[in-house]
SERO-4910 file (N, C-alpha, C, O; in steps of 0.05 Angstrom, whole numbers):
BEGIN
 pado doro    nc1    nc2    nc3   cac1   cac2   cac3    cc1    cc2    cc3    oc1    oc2    oc3
  Unk    A     17    -23      0      0      0      0     18     25      0     33     29     19
  Unk    A     16     41    -21     33     64    -23     25     86     -3      2     88      6
  Unk    A     44    102      4     40    124     23     26    147      8     31    152    -15
  Unk    A      8    161     22     -5    185     11     10    210     20      7    231      8
  Unk    A     26    207     41     43    230     50     65    220     68     63    198     81
  Unk    A     86    235     70    109    229     87    120    255     98    128    272     82
  Unk    A    122    258    124    133    282    136    143    276    164    130    261    179
  Unk    A    165    288    171    177    285    198    179    256    207    176    250    230
  Unk    A    185    238    188    188    210    194    161    195    197    161    171    202
  Unk    A    139    208    192    112    196    194    103    188    166    102    205    148
  Unk    A     97    163    163     87    153    137     57    150    140     47    135    157
  Unk    A     42    163    122     12    162    123      2    146     99     10    150     77
  Unk    A    -16    127    106    -28    110     85    -58    110     88    -69    114    110
  Unk    A    -71    104     66   -100    100     67   -106     76     50    -97     75     26
  Unk    A   -120     57     61   -127     33     45   -153     21     56   -161     26     79
  Unk    A   -166      6     39   -191     -7     46   -184    -34     57   -170    -50     45
  Unk    A   -195    -39     81   -190    -65     94   -212    -85     87   -236    -78     88
  Unk    A   -204   -108     80   -223   -129     72   -238   -140     96   -259   -153     93
  Unk    A   -228   -136    120   -240   -148    143   -261   -131    157   -272   -138    177
  Unk    A   -266   -107    146   -287    -89    156   -282    -80    185   -300    -73    199
  Unk    A   -256    -81    194   -250    -74    221   -256    -45    228   -267    -39    249
  Unk    A   -249    -28    209   -252      1    214   -272     12    193   -264     15    170
  Unk    A   -296     17    201   -316     27    182   -315     57    179   -324     67    158
  Unk    A   -305     71    198   -304    101    196   -281    109    177   -261     95    175
  Unk    A   -284    132    164   -262    142    147   -238    147    165   -240    160    186
  Unk    A   -215    136    157   -191    138    173   -166    135    157   -166    128    133
  Unk    A   -143    140    170   -117    136    158   -101    118    176   -108    114    200
  Unk    A    -80    107    165    -60     92    181    -34    108    180    -26    118    159
  Unk    A    -20    110    202      5    124    203     26    107    218     19     92    236
  Unk    A     50    109    209     72     94    221     95    113    227    102    130    210
  Unk    A    107    110    250    130    126    258    148    107    273    142     98    295
  Unk    A    171    100    262    189     80    273    174     55    279    162     43    260
  Unk    A    173     45    304    159     20    310    130     25    318    116      6    324
  Unk    A    121     50    318     94     56    326     75     57    301     83     66    280
  Unk    A     51     48    306     30     49    285      4     58    297     -2     51    320
  Unk    A    -12     72    281    -37     82    291    -58     82    268    -50     87    245
  Unk    A    -83     77    275   -105     81    257   -122    103    270   -130    100    293
  Unk    A   -127    125    255   -140    148    267   -161    160    247   -155    162    223
  Unk    A   -184    168    258   -205    179    241   -197    208    234   -179    220    246
  Unk    A   -212    220    216   -207    247    207   -214    267    229   -205    290    228
  Unk    A   -230    259    249   -235    277    271   -219    271    296   -224    281    318
  Unk    A   -198    254    293   -179    249    314   -183    226    332   -168    222    351
  Unk    A   -204    210    328   -209    187    344   -190    165    338   -187    156    314
  Unk    A   -176    155    358   -156    133    353   -171    107    353   -184     99    373
  Unk    A   -170     93    331   -183     67    328   -166     44    338   -176     24    348
  Unk    A   -140     48    335   -121     26    342    -93     37    343    -86     54    327
  Unk    A    -77     27    361    -49     34    362    -43     60    376    -59     71    391
  Unk    A    -18     69    372     -9     94    385     15    105    370     29     91    355
  Unk    A     20    131    376     44    145    367     55    160    391     40    166    409
  Unk    A     81    166    391     91    184    412     75    210    410     67    219    389
  Unk    A     71    223    433     54    247    435     62    269    415     44    281    403
  Unk    A     88    274    411     97    295    393     88    288    364     77    306    350
  Unk    A     92    264    355     84    256    328     54    255    325     43    260    304
  Unk    A     40    247    347     10    247    346      0    275    341    -18    279    325
  Unk    A     11    295    355      2    322    352      9    333    324     -8    347    312
  Unk    A     32    326    313     39    333    286     19    321    266     10    335    248
  Unk    A     13    296    270     -6    282    252    -34    295    254    -47    299    234
  Unk    A    -42    302    278    -69    314    282    -70    342    268    -91    348    256
  Unk    A    -49    357    269    -48    383    255    -50    378    225    -66    391    211
  Unk    A    -35    358    214    -36    352    186    -64    343    178    -74    352    157
  Unk    A    -77    327    194   -104    318    188   -123    342    187   -140    344    168
  Unk    A   -121    360    205   -138    384    206   -134    401    181   -154    410    168
  Unk    A   -109    405    173   -103    421    149   -114    407    124   -124    421    106
  Unk    A   -112    381    122   -119    366     98   -145    350     99   -148    331     84
  Unk    A   -163    358    117   -187    342    121   -203    339     95   -214    317     90
  Unk    A   -205    360     79   -221    358     54   -208    339     35   -221    323     21
  Unk    A   -181    340     32   -167    321     15   -170    293     25   -174    274      8
  Unk    A   -169    289     51   -173    262     62   -201    251     56   -204    228     49
  Unk    A   -221    268     59   -248    260     53   -251    253     23   -264    233     16
  Unk    A   -239    269      6   -240    263    -23   -226    237    -29   -237    221    -45
  Unk    A   -203    232    -17   -189    207    -21   -206    183    -11   -207    162    -24
  Unk    A   -219    187     12   -236    165     22   -258    158      3   -264    134     -2
  Unk    A   -271    178     -9   -292    173    -28   -281    158    -53   -294    139    -62
  Unk    A   -258    166    -62   -246    152    -85   -240    123    -77   -245    105    -92
  Unk    A   -229    119    -53   -222     92    -44   -246     74    -43   -245     51    -52
  Unk    A   -268     83    -31   -291     66    -28   -305     61    -55   -321     42    -58
  Unk    A   -300     78    -74   -311     74   -101   -292     59   -119   -297     56   -143
  Unk    A   -270     49   -108   -251     33   -123   -234     49   -142   -223     37   -161
  Unk    A   -231     75   -137   -215     91   -155   -188     97   -142   -183     92   -119
  Unk    A   -170    108   -159   -143    114   -150   -143    138   -131   -154    158   -138
  Unk    A   -130    135   -108   -127    158    -90   -102    174    -97    -85    164   -112
  Unk    A   -100    198    -87    -78    216    -94    -61    222    -70    -70    219    -47
  Unk    A    -37    231    -75    -19    240    -54    -28    267    -43    -40    283    -57
  Unk    A    -22    271    -17    -29    296     -3     -3    309      6     15    295     16
  Unk    A     -2    335      4     23    350     11     30    343     40     13    341     58
  Unk    A     56    341     45     66    337     72     64    363     89     60    384     78
  Unk    A     66    360    115     67    383    132     95    396    129    115    382    129
  Unk    A     95    422    125    120    436    121    126    455    143    147    468    143
***
């Protein structure tokens, strides 16, 4: 699953899970050995990140919420999702 964004060592991915575990629109992020699944409104579905990286990720989600929603719609419709600008 390709990354949709990469910044400050955080790799952000969005993919459709076949097991229906997470029904809410969300992303997956990885930082070193930490992984998290988080909704667009900040609810942690699974996992964790160090607090500094979690706050950075939450800021990025807030800035790019519309892009994330657009990507989610593409994903559930079986279409190609796009990359989203990293946090600068």
